[in-house]
N, C-alpha and C positions, 0 to 999 in steps of 0.2 A: 504493500500499500504505499503509494507515495506521499510525502508530507503535504498536508492540506494547509493552505494560507488564505483561503477564501474569506474566512471570518475576520482576520486583521485587515486585509485590503478593503473590505466593504464596510465593516462595522467598527474598525479599531478606533476611530475618533470618537464615535457616539457611545459605544458600549464596549469598551475594552475587555471587560471581564468576560462578557458574553462571547466576544470573539476568541479569547483564550480558551474557554470551554469548548467551543465549537471545533477549533483546530487541534487543540491539544488532548482533550478528552474524548469527545464524540468520534473524531477521525483518529487521533493519534493513539487512543487506547481501545476503543470499542471496535471501529472498523478495522484496525490493524490486526485483530485476532483471527487471522485467517487460518489458524490451525483449528479452530472451532467452526468456522463458517467462512467460505470463500468470499472474496470481495464481490465477485460476480453475483453470488446468492444474495449477499447483502443488498446489492443494487436492485435486484428483483423485488426483494420485500420492500425496500424503501420507495421504489416506483409504484408498486401496488397500494402502499399506504397513502402516499400523496395524491394518488388518482382517486382513491376512495374518499378522501377529504375535500377533493377539489381545489388543492393548493397549487395552481398552475405555474407561477413563477419558480417556486422550488421544484415542481415536477419537471420543468424543462431542464433545469440544472442537472438534476439526477438523471435524466435521460441521457444527457451528455456524458455523465460519469459512467452510466451503465454501458454506453456504447465503448468507452475506453477499457472497460472490463470484459469486453467480448459479448455482450448481449447483442443479438442481431435485430434488424428491423422487424423481421418475420416474427421472432419471439415476443417482442414488446407489443406488436399488433395483436398477437393472439392473447396476451395477457389482458389488455384493454377490452377485447372482444368478450372474453369470459367474464371479467369483473363488471361489464356493463349490465349484466343481468342481476348483479347483487348490489352494485354501488350507484347505479343510475345511468340511464341511456344518454341523457344530455351531457354528462361528463366525458362519455366516450366521443361524442361529437366534438367536444371542445379540445380533446387530447389528440385526436388524429392529426390535426394541423401542426401540433408542436412535434410529433414524431417526424412528420415530413420535414419540418424545418431543421431538426437536429440531424437526421439521417440522410435527407436529400434523396436523389435517386441512386441509392447505394448499389442496387443491382446493375445498373448501366455502367457505373464507375468500375465495378468489379470486372465486368465483361471487357471493358476497355483495357484495364490493367492486365487481364489474362491474355488478351489478344497480343499484347507486345511480347509476353513470354512464350506464346505458343509458336515455337520455331518452325514447324512444318505448315503452319497455317490451318485455317478451319476447314477447308474442303467444301463438300456440297452436302445437303441434307441426306441423311442415310436411309433414304426411302426404300431401297430394295430390301433392307434388313429391318425395317421399322417394327414389324410384328415381333420381333425377338427382343426388343428394347421397351422399357417402361420410361417414357420421356423422350426427349429430343436429343438425337445424336448426329454427328457429321463425319463423313468418310473422306479421307484424302489418300487416294492410292499412290505410292511412292515409287515402287519397283517390282519387278517380277523376273525370276531367273528362268533359265531354259528348261529346268527340271520341275517347273511349276510352284517354286517357293515364292510366296508374295509378301511384300513389305508394304504396310499401311499405317496411317495415322488416323485414330478415332478420337473424336472430341465429344464429351458428355457434358450436356448442360446440368446445372446443379440438381441433384436428386435422381438423375437418369442412371439406370444400370441395365445390363443386359440379363436375360433369363438364364436359369441354370442350363448349362450346356456341356458337351464334350467335343474335343477335336479327335475324330477317329484316326486310327493308326493307318496312315498312308505314307509309305516311304519313310517311316520313322515317326511322322505325325507330330502332335503336341503344338506348343505355342510359347513364344517368349514375349513378355510384356515389358516395355521400357516406358516408366512414367516420365514424360518430358515437360509437363507443366500442370499446375493445379493439384488437387488432393481428392483422394478416393479411397476405395476399398477393394481387396481381393479376397475371395473366399472359396476354399474347397469343401466339398461335401463331407460333413462329419468333423469339420475343424472350425475354429473361431475365425472370424474375419480379421484380416491384418490391414493396417493403414498403408496408404500409397502416398509417397511424396516425391517431388522431382528427383530423378537419379535412381529411384528404386527399380530393381529388376527382378521379375518373376519368371522362373522356368516352369511351365506347365507340361508335365508329361502327357502322351497320348492317352485318350480314354479316361481322363480324370475329370470328374464333374465338377464344375466351378461357375462363378459369376464375378463380374468386376463392374465397377461404376463409380460415379461421383458422389461427394458428400452433398448433403442437402444445401449447404451454404457455399459451395465452391464448384467451379468447373474442374474437368479432369480431361488431360490429353494423354494418349498412350500411343506408342509406335509398336 
C-alpha cells in the first residue's frame, strides 16, 4: 500500500488532525494490513459502501484507487448493477457516469496497446473455425512446409477460448504453442489450467485433449 497524502494535501490547513488520522491511521494502519485483506478487496468494500450511501465525490476518488489496485471496469459495473437492487436504482444511474469518467474507454485502450505488442498482426476473423471457439478469434497464416506442417498466429479476444480438442497423430502430430502477446490459459484434460504469458511455450503431444484461450480481461496471441 503506497503512502497516502490526500488528507494533508486537501485538509491539512483546515483540519490537520483529521488529515493525520486519514493518512496515517485509516490508510497507514488499516488499509496497509494486506496480510489480513488485500488492498483490492478493501477497495471493493469501500466502493460498495460509498455507493450505498450515495457519497459520490468520495466514491469517484475510491473508484480511481480501486482501478490502481486492479479492479476492472467490468467488475465495478457488476458491483453497482447488483447493489442497485439493494441500495437504490437512482444511485446506480448516478454512479455509471463516474465509472466512465474514471475508467474511460478502457477496452479500446487495451486493444490499442495489445495491437502494438502483437508482432504477427491480427489477421482476419477466424470464421472457418468459429464453431470451435467461444468468442471472437482471428487467424493469420504465417507459413507452410512442403510436408504439410503449418505455422499460424491466432489472436483471441478477451474471454475467447477454443473447445476441448485433440490433434490426431499424423506424421508425429501434436502442436507447439508460443505465446507472443497478451495473457491466457492452457489446460490439458485432467490437469489444472496453467497461465500463459508472453514468451511461454507449450508442447502438446498428439492425441492429448486440451483447450487454450484468453483471460476475461486480456487478449491473447499465439503462434
